[in-house]
C-alpha positions in Angstrom: 0.0 0.0 0.0 1.3 3.4 -0.9 -0.2 5.3 2.0 2.7 5.1 4.6 5.5 6.0 2.1 3.5 8.9 0.7 2.6 10.3 4.1 6.3 10.2 5.1 7.2 12.1 2.0 4.8 14.9 3.1 6.4 15.3 6.6 7.5 18.8 7.1 5.5 20.2 4.2 2.8 22.8 4.6 -0.3 21.0 3.2 -3.5 23.0 2.8 -7.0 21.7 2.1 -8.9 24.4 0.2 -12.3 23.3 1.4 -14.6 23.8 4.4 -16.2 20.4 3.9 -16.2 18.5 7.2 -16.4 15.2 5.3 -13.1 15.9 3.4 -11.5 17.1 6.7 -12.5 13.8 8.4 -11.3 11.6 5.5 -7.9 13.2 5.3 -7.5 13.4 9.1 -8.2 9.7 9.5 -5.2 8.7 7.3 -2.8 10.7 9.5 -2.2 13.5 7.0 -1.0 16.7 8.7 -2.7 19.7 7.1 -4.5 22.9 7.7 -7.8 24.1 6.3 -8.1 27.4 4.4 -11.6 27.5 2.7 -11.5 28.8 -0.9 -13.1 32.1 -1.8 -13.5 31.1 -5.4 -17.1 31.8 -6.6 -18.4 28.7 -8.2 -20.0 30.5 -11.1 -18.4 28.6 -14.1 -20.7 28.2 -17.0 -21.6 24.5 -17.1 -22.6 24.7 -20.7 -19.0 25.3 -21.7 -17.9 21.9 -20.5 -18.4 18.7 -22.6 -18.6 16.4 -19.7 -19.5 16.8 -16.0 -16.1 15.7 -14.7 -14.4 18.6 -16.7 -16.6 21.1 -14.7 -15.7 19.4 -11.4 -12.0 19.3 -12.2 -11.9 23.0 -13.3 -13.7 24.1 -10.2 -11.4 22.1 -8.0 -8.4 23.6 -9.7 -9.7 27.2 -9.4 -10.4 26.6 -5.7 -6.8 25.4 -5.1 -5.3 28.2 -7.1 -7.2 30.9 -5.3 -6.0 29.7 -1.9 -2.4 29.3 -3.1 -2.3 32.8 -4.4 -4.1 34.3 -1.4 -2.1 32.7 1.4 1.2 34.6 0.9 -0.8 37.9 0.9 -3.4 37.4 3.6 -1.9 34.6 5.7 1.8 35.6 5.2 2.9 32.1 4.3 3.3 30.1 1.2 1.9 26.5 1.1 3.8 23.6 -0.4 0.7 21.7 -1.5 -2.9 22.8 -1.9 -5.7 20.3 -2.3 -8.8 21.4 -4.1 -11.9 19.3 -4.6 -15.4 19.7 -6.0 -18.2 17.1 -6.0 -21.2 17.1 -8.4 -24.0 14.7 -9.0 -25.3 14.1 -12.5 -28.6 12.5 -13.6 -30.2 12.7 -17.1 -27.4 14.9 -18.3 -28.0 17.6 -15.6 -25.4 18.6 -13.0 -26.7 18.9 -9.5 -24.8 20.8 -6.9 -25.8 22.0 -3.4 -29.5 22.9 -3.1 -30.2 26.6 -2.3 -33.4 25.9 -0.3 -35.8 23.1 0.6 -37.7 23.3 -2.6 -34.5 23.0 -4.6 -33.6 20.0 -2.5 -37.0 18.5 -3.2 -36.6 18.9 -7.0 -33.1 17.3 -6.8 -34.1 14.3 -4.8 -37.3 13.8 -6.9 -35.0 13.6 -10.0 -32.8 10.9 -8.3 -35.7 8.8 -7.0 -35.6 5.3 -8.5 -32.7 6.1 -10.8 -29.0 5.5 -11.1 -26.9 8.6 -11.1 -23.2 9.5 -11.2 -21.2 11.2 -8.5 -18.1 13.0 -9.9 -15.4 14.4 -7.6 -12.7 16.5 -9.3 -9.5 16.9 -7.4 -6.6 19.2 -8.0 -3.2 18.8 -6.2 -1.4 22.1 -6.6 2.4 22.0 -6.0 3.8 25.4 -4.9 7.4 26.2 -5.3 8.6 29.4 -3.7 11.8 30.4 -5.5 14.6 32.8 -4.9 13.4 36.4 -5.2 9.9 35.8 -3.8 8.2 34.4 -6.9 6.1 31.3 -6.6 5.6 28.7 -9.3 2.5 26.5 -9.3 2.1 23.0 -10.9 -1.3 21.3 -10.9 -2.0 17.6 -11.1 -5.7 16.9 -11.4 -7.9 13.9 -11.8 -11.5 12.8 -11.2 -13.4 9.8 -9.9 -16.8 8.6 -10.9 -19.1 6.4 -8.8 -22.5 5.0 -9.7 -25.3 5.3 -7.1 -28.8 3.9 -7.4 -31.7 5.4 -5.3 -34.7 3.5 -4.2 -38.2 4.8 -5.1 -38.9 7.5 -2.6 -42.3 8.4 -1.3 -43.3 12.1 -0.8 -43.4 11.4 3.0 -39.9 10.0 3.0 -38.6 12.9 0.8 -39.9 15.6 3.0 -38.9 13.8 6.2 -35.3 13.7 4.9 -35.4 17.3 3.6 -36.8 18.6 7.0 -33.9 16.9 8.8 -31.7 19.7 7.3 -29.1 17.2 6.0 -29.5 17.9 2.3 -28.7 21.6 2.4 -24.8 21.5 2.2 -24.4 18.4 0.1 -24.0 17.9 -3.7 -27.2 16.4 -5.1 -29.0 17.1 -1.8 -28.0 14.0 0.1 -25.2 12.6 2.3 -24.6 8.9 1.9 -22.6 8.7 5.1 -25.5 9.7 7.3 -29.3 9.7 6.9 -29.0 9.8 3.2 -27.7 6.3 3.2 -31.2 5.0 3.8 -32.2 6.3 0.3 -29.5 4.3 -1.6 -30.0 0.8 -3.1 -26.5 0.2 -4.3 -23.1 1.9 -5.0 -20.7 0.9 -7.8 -17.3 2.4 -7.2 -15.5 4.3 -4.5 -17.8 4.9 -1.5 -15.7 7.8 -0.2 -16.0 9.5 -3.5 -19.7 9.8 -2.8 -18.9 11.1 0.6 -16.8 13.9 -1.0 -13.2 12.7 -1.5 -11.8 9.8 -3.6 -9.1 8.7 -1.1 -7.8 5.7 -2.9 -7.3 7.6 -6.2 -5.8 10.5 -4.3 -3.2 8.2 -2.7 -2.3 6.8 -6.1 -1.7 10.3 -7.4 0.5 11.2 -4.4 2.5 8.0 -5.0 3.0 9.0 -8.7 4.2 12.4 -7.7 6.4 11.7 -4.7 7.6 8.1 -5.1 9.8 6.8 -7.9 8.6 3.8 -9.8 11.1 1.5 -8.2 10.1 2.7 -4.7 6.3 2.3 -5.2 5.1 -1.0 -3.7 2.0 -1.4 -5.9 -0.3 1.0 -7.6 0.3 2.3 -11.1 -2.1 4.9 -12.6 -4.3 3.4 -15.2 -2.9 3.8 -18.7 0.5 4.9 -17.4 3.8 3.0 -16.7 5.5 5.6 -14.6 5.1 8.7 -12.5 3.4 11.7 -14.0 5.7 13.4 -16.4 6.2 17.1 -17.0 4.3 17.1 -20.2 0.5 17.6 -20.3 -1.5 14.5 -20.9 -4.9 14.3 -22.5 -7.8 12.5 -20.8 -8.0 8.7 -21.3 -11.8 9.1 -21.3 -14.1 10.7 -23.9 -17.6 12.2 -23.9 -19.0 9.0 -25.1 -17.9 6.8 -22.2 -18.5 9.2 -19.3 -22.0 7.8 -18.8 -20.9 4.2 -18.9 -20.6 2.0 -15.8 -17.2 2.5 -14.1 -16.1 0.7 -11.0 -12.4 1.5 -10.8 -12.7 5.1 -11.6 -11.7 7.0 -14.7 -9.1 9.7 -14.7 -7.8 12.7 -16.6 -4.2 13.1 -15.5 -2.7 16.4 -16.3 0.2 18.3 -15.0 0.0 22.0 -15.8 2.0 25.1 -15.1 -0.3 27.4 -13.1 0.8 30.9 -13.0 0.8 33.3 -10.1 3.4 36.0 -9.6 5.8 33.8 -11.6 5.0 32.3 -14.9 8.2 30.5 -16.1 8.6 26.7 -15.9 10.9 25.2 -13.3 14.2 23.8 -14.4 15.8 20.9 -12.7 19.4 21.8 -13.8 19.8 24.6 -11.4 19.0 27.6 -13.7 18.5 30.7 -11.4 14.8 31.2 -11.7 14.9 34.8 -10.4 17.2 35.8 -13.2 15.0 34.0 -15.8 12.0 35.9 -14.4 13.8 39.2 -14.7 14.8 38.4 -18.3 11.2 37.8 -19.2 9.6 40.4 -16.9 9.3 43.1 -19.5 7.4 40.7 -21.8 4.8 40.2 -19.1 4.4 44.0 -18.6 4.1 44.6 -22.3 1.5 41.9 -22.6 -0.6 43.7 -20.0 0.0 47.1 -21.7 -1.1 45.7 -25.1 -4.2 44.0 -23.7 -5.2 47.3 -22.1 -4.5 49.4 -25.2 -6.7 47.0 -27.3 -9.3 47.0 -24.5 -9.3 43.2 -24.4 -10.7 43.2 -20.9 -13.6 45.5 -21.9 -14.5 43.1 -24.8 -14.4 40.0 -22.6 -16.5 41.3 -19.8 -19.6 41.4 -22.1 -20.4 37.7 -21.6 -19.5 34.5 -19.9 -16.7 34.1 -22.4 -15.8 34.7 -26.1 -14.1 32.5 -28.7 -10.9 33.8 -30.2 -12.4 34.8 -33.6 -15.1 36.9 -32.0 -12.6 38.6 -29.6 -10.3 39.3 -32.6 -13.1 40.9 -34.6 -14.1 43.1 -31.7 -10.6 44.4 -31.0 -9.7 44.7 -34.7 -6.8 42.3 -34.7 -5.6 39.1 -36.3 -6.9 35.8 -35.0 -3.4 34.4 -34.7 -2.1 37.4 -32.8 -5.2 37.6 -30.6 -5.0 33.9 -29.6 -1.4 34.2 -28.5 -2.1 37.4 -26.6 -5.1 35.8 -24.8 -3.1 32.7 -24.0 -0.3 34.9 -22.6 -2.8 36.8 -20.5 -4.1 33.4 -19.2 -0.6 32.4 -18.2 -0.3 35.7 -16.2 -3.5 34.9 -14.3 -5.4 37.8 -16.0 -7.9 35.6 -18.0 -9.6 32.2 -17.7 -9.5 29.7 -20.5 -12.4 27.3 -20.5 -13.3 24.4 -22.7 -11.3 22.6 -25.4 -11.0 22.7 -29.2 -13.6 24.7 -31.1 -15.5 25.4 -27.9 -12.6 27.1 -26.1 -13.6 30.5 -24.7 -11.7 33.2 -22.8 -13.1 35.4 -20.0 -11.9 37.9 -17.4 -10.7 36.8 -14.0 -12.3 38.6 -11.0 -9.3 40.9 -10.7 -9.3 41.8 -14.4 -13.0 42.8 -14.1 -12.3 44.8 -11.0 -9.1 46.6 -12.0 -8.6 46.3 -15.8 -12.0 47.2 -17.3 -12.0 50.8 -18.3 -15.1 52.0 -16.5 -14.7 49.9 -13.4 -14.8 52.0 -10.2 -11.3 50.8 -9.3 -9.9 50.6 -12.8 -6.2 51.0 -13.2 -6.6 51.2 -17.0 -5.5 54.9 -17.1 -2.4 54.2 -15.0 -1.4 51.2 -17.2 -1.7 53.3 -20.4 0.5 56.0 -18.6 3.1 53.3 -17.9 3.0 52.2 -21.5 3.2 55.6 -23.1 5.4 57.5 -20.6 7.2 55.2 -18.2 8.2 52.6 -20.8 9.9 55.1 -23.1 11.7 56.7 -20.2 13.0 53.3 -18.9 14.5 52.6 -22.3 17.0 55.3 -21.3 17.7 54.0 -17.8 21.4 53.5 -18.6 21.8 57.2 -19.5 19.9 58.2 -16.4 22.3 56.1 -14.3 25.3 57.6 -15.9 24.1 61.2 -15.8 22.0 61.1 -12.6 19.1 63.0 -14.1 15.7 62.4 -15.7 15.4 61.4 -19.4 12.5 63.6 -20.5 14.6 65.2 -23.3 15.7 61.9 -24.8 12.3 60.3 -24.5 10.1 63.2 -25.6 12.4 65.8 -27.0 12.0 68.5 -24.3 13.9 69.2 -21.2 11.7 70.3 -18.2 12.0 72.0 -14.9 9.1 70.7 -12.9 7.8 67.7 -14.8 4.0 68.3 -14.4 4.0 72.0 -15.2 5.7 72.2 -18.5 7.4 70.1 -21.2 5.8 66.9 -22.4 2.9 67.1 -19.9 1.9 70.6 -21.2 -0.1 69.0 -24.0 -3.8 68.7 -23.3 -4.2 65.1 -24.5 -1.1 64.0 -22.5 -2.2 65.9 -19.4 -5.6 64.2 -19.6 -3.9 60.8 -19.9 -1.8 61.6 -16.9 -4.8 62.7 -14.9 -6.5 59.4 -15.8 -3.4 57.6 -14.4 -3.4 59.6 -11.2 -7.2 59.2 -10.8 -6.8 55.4 -11.2 -4.2 55.1 -8.5 -6.0 57.5 -6.1 -9.2 55.5 -6.4 -7.4 52.2 -5.7 -5.1 53.4 -2.9 -7.2 56.4 -1.5 -9.1 54.4 1.1 -5.9 53.0 2.7 -4.4 56.5 2.9 -7.6 58.0 4.3 -8.0 55.4 7.0 -4.4 55.1 8.1 -4.9 57.5 11.0 -7.7 58.7 13.3 -8.5 62.2 11.9 -11.6 62.9 13.9 -9.9 65.9 15.5 -9.6 67.8 12.2 -12.4 69.8 10.6 -10.7 71.1 7.4 -8.1 69.5 5.1 -6.2 70.7 2.1 -5.2 68.1 -0.5 -2.1 69.8 -2.0 -1.8 68.8 -5.6 -5.0 66.9 -5.2 -5.5 66.4 -8.9 -9.1 65.1 -9.7 -10.3 65.0 -6.2 -10.5 61.2 -6.0 -8.4 61.1 -2.8 -10.4 64.0 -1.3 -13.6 62.0 -1.7 -12.1 59.0 0.0 -11.2 61.2 3.0 -14.7 62.6 3.4 -16.2 59.1 3.2 -13.8 57.8 5.9 -14.2 60.9 8.1 -17.7 62.4 8.1 -17.7 66.0 9.0 -14.3 66.7 7.4 -14.3 69.2 4.5 -11.4 69.0 2.0 -10.1 71.7 -0.3 -8.4 70.3 -3.5 -5.5 72.7 -4.4 -4.0 72.2 -7.9 -3.1 74.0 -11.1 -5.8 75.8 -13.0 -5.6 73.5 -16.0 -6.0 70.5 -13.8 -9.1 72.0 -12.0 -10.6 72.8 -15.4 -10.4 69.1 -16.4 -11.9 67.8 -13.2 -15.4 67.5 -14.6 -14.3 64.4 -16.5 -13.7 62.6 -13.2 -16.3 63.9 -10.7 -18.4 61.1 -9.0 -22.1 60.9 -9.9 -23.0 61.9 -6.3 -21.0 65.1 -5.6 -20.5 66.3 -2.0 -20.2 69.9 -0.9 -17.6 68.8 1.6 -15.1 68.7 -1.3 -14.2 72.0 -3.0 -11.6 73.0 -5.6 -9.2 76.0 -5.7 -7.9 76.8 -9.2 -4.9 78.8 -8.0 -2.9 75.8 -7.0 0.8 76.3 -7.9 1.9 75.2 -4.5 5.4 76.6 -5.0 4.1 80.2 -5.8 0.6 80.7 -4.4 -0.5 80.9 -0.8 -2.0 77.7 0.6 -5.6 77.7 1.8 -6.1 77.6 5.6 -6.7 74.2 6.9 -6.2 72.0 10.0 -4.6 69.2 8.0 -2.5 69.3 4.8 -2.4 66.2 2.7 0.5 65.5 0.4 -0.1 62.2 -1.5 2.8 61.3 -3.8 4.0 64.9 -4.1 7.4 65.1 -2.4 8.9 62.2 -4.3 8.5 64.1 -7.6 10.4 67.1 -6.3 14.1 67.9 -6.0 15.5 68.3 -2.5 15.4 72.1 -3.0 11.8 72.0 -4.0 10.9 69.7 -1.1 12.5 72.1 1.4 10.7 75.0 -0.2 7.3 73.3 0.0 7.8 72.1 3.6 8.9 75.5 4.7 5.7 76.9 3.2 3.6 74.3 5.0 5.4 75.0 8.3 4.5 78.7 8.0 0.9 77.9 7.1 0.4 75.5 10.1 -0.7 76.8 13.4 -0.7 74.8 16.7 -2.6 71.6 16.4 -2.3 71.5 12.6 -0.8 68.4 10.9 0.7 67.2 7.6 -0.2 63.8 6.2 2.3 62.3 3.8 1.5 59.4 1.6 4.6 58.1 -0.1 6.4 54.9 -1.1 8.9 54.2 1.7 12.2 52.5 1.2 13.2 49.5 3.3 16.1 50.9 5.3 17.8 47.4 5.7 17.7 47.0 1.8 17.6 43.2 2.4 14.3 42.3 0.9 12.6 42.6 -2.5 10.7 45.9 -2.6 8.8 47.7 -5.3 10.0 50.9 -3.6 13.4 50.5 -5.2 11.9 50.1 -8.6 9.9 53.3 -7.9 13.1 55.0 -6.9 14.5 54.2 -10.4 11.3 55.5 -11.8 11.8 58.8 -10.1 15.3 59.0 -11.5 14.3 58.6 -15.2 11.1 60.6 -14.9 11.6 63.5 -12.3 14.1 65.3 -10.3 12.9 63.6 -7.1 13.5 60.4 -5.2 12.0 58.0 -2.8 13.1 58.1 0.9 13.1 55.9 4.0 10.9 56.6 7.0 14.0 57.8 8.9 14.7 60.3 6.1 11.2 61.5 6.1 11.3 61.9 9.9 14.5 63.9 9.7 13.1 66.0 6.9 9.9 66.9 8.8 11.6 67.6 12.0 14.0 70.0 10.3 10.9 72.1 9.4 9.4 72.1 12.8 7.0 69.1 12.6 7.0 66.8 15.7 5.2 63.8 17.0 5.5 61.9 13.8 3.5 58.7 13.4 3.6 56.3 10.5 1.5 53.5 9.2 2.4 51.0 6.5 -0.3 49.9 4.2 -0.2 46.8 2.0 -3.9 46.6 1.1 -7.4 46.9 2.4 -7.2 43.7 4.6 -3.9 44.6 6.1 -5.2 48.1 6.8 -8.2 46.8 8.6 -6.0 44.3 10.6 -3.6 47.1 11.7 -6.5 49.3 12.8 -8.3 46.5 14.6 -5.1 45.3 16.4 -4.4 48.8 17.6 -7.9 49.2 19.0 -7.7 45.7 20.6 -4.3 46.4 22.3 -5.3 49.9 23.6 -8.7 48.8 24.8 -7.4 45.6 26.4 -4.5 47.1 28.4 -6.6 49.9 29.6 -9.3 47.5 30.8 -6.9 45.1 32.6 -5.4 48.0 34.6 -8.7 49.6 35.6 -10.5 46.3 36.6 -7.7 45.3 38.9 -7.9 48.6 40.6 -11.6 48.5 41.3 -11.8 44.7 42.0 -12.8 45.1 45.7 -15.7 47.3 44.9 -16.8 44.9 42.1 -16.9 42.0 44.5 -18.9 43.9 47.0 -21.4 44.8 44.3 -21.7 41.2 43.1 -22.3 39.8 46.6 -25.0 42.3 47.3 -26.7 41.4 44.0 -26.6 37.6 44.2 -26.8 36.8 48.0 -30.5 36.0 47.8 -29.8 33.4 45.1 -26.7 31.9 46.7 -26.8 28.5 48.3 -23.7 29.4 50.4 -25.2 32.6 52.0 -28.0 31.7 54.3 -30.7 34.3 55.1 -29.2 35.1 58.5 -25.8 35.8 56.9 -27.1 38.3 54.3 -25.1 41.5 54.0 -27.0 44.6 55.2 -25.2 47.0 52.9 -22.0 48.2 51.4 -20.2 49.0 54.7 -21.3 45.7 56.3 -20.0 43.8 53.3 -16.7 45.7 53.2 -16.1 45.0 56.9 -17.1 41.3 56.9 -15.3 40.1 53.8 -11.7 40.4 55.2 -12.8 39.0 58.6 -14.7 36.0 57.2 -12.7 35.2 54.0 -9.4 37.1 54.3 -8.3 40.4 52.8 -7.1 38.8 49.5 -10.7 37.6 48.9 -11.5 41.1 47.7 -9.8 40.0 44.5 -11.5 36.6 44.3 -12.5 36.1 40.6 -10.3 39.0 39.5 -8.1 36.8 37.3 -11.2 35.6 35.5 -12.4 39.2 35.3 -9.1 40.4 33.8 -9.0 37.4 31.4 -12.6 38.2 30.5 -12.2 41.9 30.4 -9.1 42.1 28.3 -10.9 40.6 25.2 -14.3 42.1 26.3 -13.2 45.7 26.3 -10.7 45.2 23.5 -13.4 43.7 21.3 -15.8 46.5 22.5 -13.5 49.2 21.4 -12.4 47.4 18.2 -16.0 46.6 17.1 -17.2 50.0 18.2 -14.9 51.8 15.8 -16.0 49.4 13.0 -19.7 50.0 13.8 -19.2 53.7 13.8 -18.1 53.6 10.2 -21.4 51.8 9.5 -23.8 53.8 11.5 -22.3 57.3 11.2 -21.7 57.1 7.4 -21.5 60.7 6.0 -23.1 62.4 9.1 -21.8 65.8 10.0 -21.8 66.0 13.8 -22.1 69.8 13.7 -25.2 70.0 11.5 -26.8 66.6 12.2 -26.3 66.3 16.0 -29.1 63.9 16.8 -28.2 61.6 14.0 -24.6 61.8 15.2 -25.7 61.0 18.7 -28.0 58.1 17.6 -25.1 56.7 15.5 -22.8 56.7 18.5 -25.5 55.0 20.7 -26.0 52.3 18.0 -22.3 51.8 17.6 -21.8 51.3 21.3 -24.7 49.0 21.7 -23.8 46.8 18.7 -20.2 46.6 19.9 -21.3 45.5 23.4 -23.7 42.8 22.1 -21.1 41.4 19.6 -18.3 41.1 22.1 -20.6 39.5 24.7 -21.2 36.6 22.4 -17.5 35.7 22.6 -16.7 36.2 26.3 -20.0 35.4 28.1 -18.7 32.1 29.7 -15.8 34.0 31.3 -18.3 36.6 32.7 -20.4 33.8 34.0 -17.3 32.2 35.8 -16.3 35.6 37.2 -19.8 35.9 38.8 -19.8 32.4 40.3 -16.2 32.8 41.7 -17.0 36.2 43.2 -20.1 34.8 44.9 -18.1 31.9 46.4 -17.8 33.0 50.0 -15.9 30.1 51.6 -12.6 30.9 53.3 -10.8 27.6 53.0 -10.6 25.7 49.8 -12.7 22.8 51.4 -15.6 25.2 52.1 -15.6 26.8 48.7 -17.7 25.7 45.8 -14.9 26.1 43.2 -11.1 26.0 43.5 -10.5 28.3 40.6 -11.5 29.4 37.1 -10.9 26.1 35.4 -12.7 24.1 38.1 -15.7 26.4 37.8 -16.0 26.1 34.1 -15.5 22.3 34.2 -18.0 21.7 36.9 -20.8 23.8 35.3 -20.1 22.2 31.9 -20.3 18.7 33.4 -23.5 19.6 35.2 -25.5 21.6 32.7 -23.5 21.5 29.5 -22.8 24.6 27.3 -26.3 25.9 28.1 -25.2 26.2 31.8 -22.4 28.6 30.8 -24.9 30.8 29.0 -27.5 31.1 31.8 -28.9 34.7 31.7 -27.5 35.4 28.3 -30.7 36.9 26.9 -31.1 39.5 29.6 -27.4 40.1 29.5 -27.6 41.1 25.9 -30.5 43.5 26.6 -28.6 45.1 29.5 -25.3 45.3 27.7 -26.9 47.0 24.7 -28.3 49.7 27.0 -25.1 50.0 29.0 -22.7 50.1 26.1 -25.0 52.4 24.1 -24.9 54.9 27.0 -21.2 54.2 27.9 -19.8 54.7 24.4 -22.5 56.7 22.8 -22.7 59.6 25.3 -18.9 59.7 25.8 -18.1 59.8 22.1 -20.7 62.4 21.4 -19.8 64.6 24.4 -16.1 64.5 23.6 -16.6 64.8 19.9 -18.4 68.2 20.4 -15.4 69.7 22.2 -13.4 72.3 20.3 -10.3 70.0 20.1 -11.3 66.4 20.9 -7.8 64.9 20.1 -6.0 67.2 22.5 -8.5 67.3 25.4 -6.8 67.4 28.8 -6.9 64.0 30.6 -8.8 65.6 33.6 -11.6 66.9 31.4 -11.8 63.5 29.6 -12.0 61.8 33.0 -14.8 64.1 34.3 -16.9 63.4 31.1 -16.1 59.6 31.4 -17.1 59.5 35.1 -20.4 61.2 34.4 -21.1 58.8 31.5 -20.3 55.6 33.4 -22.4 56.7 36.4 -25.5 57.3 34.2 -24.9 54.1 32.1 -24.4 52.0 35.2 -27.6 53.2 36.9 -29.8 52.8 33.8 -28.6 49.3 33.1 -28.3 48.1 36.7 -31.7 46.2 37.0 -30.7 44.1 34.0 -27.4 43.4 35.6 -29.0 42.2 38.8 -31.4 39.9 36.9 -28.6 38.4 34.8 -26.4 37.7 37.9 -29.3 36.0 39.6 -29.8 33.8 36.5 -26.1 32.9 36.5 -26.5 31.5 40.0 -29.1 29.0 38.6 -26.5 26.8 36.9 -25.9 23.6 38.9 -29.3 23.7 40.6 -31.6 20.8 40.1 -35.3 20.2 40.8 -36.7 22.2 43.8 -33.4 24.1 44.1 -34.2 26.0 40.9 -35.4 29.5 42.0 -36.4 31.0 38.6 -37.9 29.2 35.6 -36.6 32.0 33.3 -35.6 35.6 32.9 -39.2 36.9 33.0 -39.9 34.8 36.1 -36.8 36.3 37.8 -38.0 39.8 37.1 -41.4 39.0 38.6 -40.2 37.2 41.7 -37.6 39.8 42.6 -40.2 42.6 42.3 -42.8 40.6 44.3 -40.7 39.1 47.0 -38.0 41.8 47.5 -39.5 45.0 46.1 -38.3 47.4 43.4 -35.3 48.4 45.5 -33.8 45.0 45.2 -33.1 45.6 41.5 -30.7 48.4 42.7 -28.9 46.6 45.6 -25.2 47.5 45.3 -25.9 50.3 42.8 -23.9 52.8 44.8 -20.9 50.5 44.8 -21.5 50.2 41.1 -21.2 54.0 40.7 -17.9 53.8 42.7 -16.8 50.9 40.5 -17.7 53.0 37.5 -14.5 54.9 38.2 -12.8 51.9 36.6 -15.0 52.3 33.5 -14.1 56.0 33.3 -10.4 55.1 33.5 -10.8 52.6 30.7 -12.2 55.3 28.4 -9.5 57.8 29.3 -6.7 55.3 29.2 -7.9 53.9 25.9 -7.5 57.4 24.3 -4.1 57.8 25.9 -2.8 54.3 24.8 -3.9 54.9 21.2 -1.5 57.8 21.0 1.4 55.4 21.4 0.2 52.3 19.3 
C-alpha cells in the first residue's frame, strides 16, 4: 500500500485543504495527514454549458479553488503553502449537473430527480504543488484527476422525501444527500468508491500522491491506469471521452494532467539549477508589455460582455488578427489575467475577477489609465535607464524631445491630451489606494483639510467618506481643475471644494487643520521639497498636521521591494527620489514638525487588521489595569446582587449594605478575597473591552456614514449609541462564559478551599459544563444582551458624542476627559443596573436541580424579585457600582491615551 510511504514524503511540508467540507476534513485526518484548512473564496460560477462532460466542470472548479487559496495565502496569511488540495463534487442525472441545493424546494426537486434512478457522482481533485523560488516568486504546478461512482436510489415516497429534507441534512451536500448519514437510507447500491460519494476519492488521491512523490522503483504497488511511470512534466490528455463518461465505471476513470499554473511567476521550473529569479527578470518586460497591449486594445472590456468569447469573436471586436489575438489571450491566461475554458472549437476566454475589477476601463477601481500611462510614458523613459544612471538626471529630453524643470507644469505634460492621460493615471491610482491612505490614522480631530496637488479630487472624496464632518479643499493647477469635470463622481458632495490657483510653489496655501501630500514630495528635487515644507510649516498653526502618503524605502535593503523600482522611476522621470521613513522623519523635524506617526499599508485587509489590532491592544491594556484597581468594589457589588440566590449565603448571613459587606469580607474570607475572581475578570475583560473598542470603531463607520456632527447632531448622537450597543452585544457573544465564571467565583464565600464551591476558574467552568453543558455557561445570556446594549450604548455613545463636540477632541486634557467619562459611566451603570441584577441571579441558577431552581426563566426572575423583595432589590449594590464606574471611566480615558502610542 502506498499510504505510509506517501505520508512520510509529506512530513515537514505545509499541506493545505482548500475546502470547508467537514467530510473531506475527516477523511484526510483519518489517514494521518497533517494539514491545515483554508476554505477557498472562489465563486463557483463557471458556466456549465462550456464543458463537454460533468467531470471537466468538477476538475476545473477544484483547480480554481486550489489556485485561489495558493495565491491568497502569501498575501493574507503571510505564508506560502507547499501543497494545496482542491476538490469539488457534483451529482449528474439525465445529463443535468446537481450541486448543493439553495433551499428546501430546490432539494425536493433534486431528490425527486434521483428517486428510483441510477446517477453518477463525480469528484474533481486538483493537487497544486507550490514552489517558492529565490526572489519571492512562486511557481504552481497542478496535477488533477477525477473519480466517478455510480449510485442507485430507491423509489422515494413524498413522505420520505420531506422527512429527509426537513432533517436539514441535504442543504450543504451535492445532489442534496449525504450517503454517510441519513441519506444512506435512500440508496439501493453503490458501484465504485464509496468515499468518492462522501466527497473525496481517497484511494485515487493516494495513487496520485504516489505517482508524484515516489519513484517507480520505490512504489510497492499502484500504477495509474494507462501509465507506466510517475506523471511526467508534459501535459497528458484524458484517457476518457464524452462517449464513455456515462458508462458504468467501477475502478474510476481519470484525466491526468500536470499543468503550469501561473501566479506571480509564470516560467517553468528547471531541474538543472538555472537561477529562476534571473529568468523571471529576463522575461519580466514581456509580461508588462502583454498587460499594456491588452489594455490598449481594450481586451478586458471586450471579454466582460459575456461568460466568455471565442478567439475569432474577440479578434473581430478588438480589430486584430486571429493568430495574434489567440497568442495574446493565452499569454494573459498564463499571467492569471484571464480564464481559458473548454477545449478545441468550444474554447472561450473570460476575465478573472481581478481583471474585471481593475482592468476594465469603467470599473470604479480601474487601473486602465495608469497602465496606459506606464506604456506611453514610463516605458519610453525606462529605455533610457542607462543614460539616467550615468548622468544622474531624468530622461525627458531623450524620450520626448524636451527638457523640463518641474515635470508636471511644462514640457511633455503641457499637451492637453497628454495631461488628460496623466490625470487618468493619477485618478486610477488614487481610487485604488485612496481608502488605505484616508483610514491610516484617526483624523476625527480635524475639521478642514487641504489636499495639496489633489488632482481630480479622488483622494479627497475618500477622505470625506472615511471621516464624516471633514471638509477637503483640493489645491491644484488651473488646467487640472478645469479638467476635473471628467472625473467627478455621480453623487457630488459639498464637503469637497476646488481651488484653481494651485501652484503650491508660488501661491498661498488655503487655511486648513490638515495638509495632505499624496505622492507629491517624491516628484520634487531636494530644494523644492524644502521650499514646500517651509511653506507648509508657516501655514500651520498649533494643532495642525501634515499627512504624507509616499512609497517608503526599506532601510535594511535586504528584501525585494517595489519601492526601489519606484526609486529608479523617479530617476528617469523626475528630479525627485524615494526616501526611507527615517529620512522623512528627519526632513519633517527639520521644518518644525514633531510627534511623527507612521502607518504602512499593503492593502485593504492589512489596513483593517492594523487598525483593529491597535484598538484591541489599547482597549485591552486599559481595561486590565482599571479592573484590577476596582476589583474590591466589584466583588462587594456582586455579593449584594446575588446573595438572595446563593446557596452558600443563608438568610441570617445576608449583608446589610456596602459597609457591612466591606467589613465582613476580610474577617470571614481574608483580605485577598476582595480580588477573588479577578483573574477571570481580567482574562474576560481584556478581550471584552478590547473587542468592544475594536468593534465600536468598525460599527461607527457603518452607523455614522456621512453624518456631519455639527449640523446633524441627533443623527450623530444616535449613531454613537447604536455603535456602542452593537459593539457590546457582539463582544458579549464571545466572552460570556468568562463573565459567568467571574460571577460564580466572586459569589463563592468560603474561606478555606474545602468550604468553597470552586477552586478556581478552570474548576468552575469544568463543573458547570459537566452539570449543565454549554447551556449552563450561558445562563442569563438573553437579559445580559439586553442590558449590555443599554449600558454600552450609553457608555460609548454619550462619551463619544460629548467628547466629539469639544473644540479640540484629540487634545482634550486628561482631567476633562475623565470628568466626562465619570459622568457617563455613572449614568450608564444606573440605567442598566436592573438588567445586571437579573442576569447575575440567572447565572446563579447553573448547577441547581429540581426544587433548588429559583427561577424558571428571565421573566420569572424579574417577577419574583419585584414581588418578594420589592423594586429596591433591583438596585442593591448600585452605589458601589457607581464607585466601581471609576474603573470604566479610567478605561475610556486610558484607551484614548494608549492609542496615541500604538
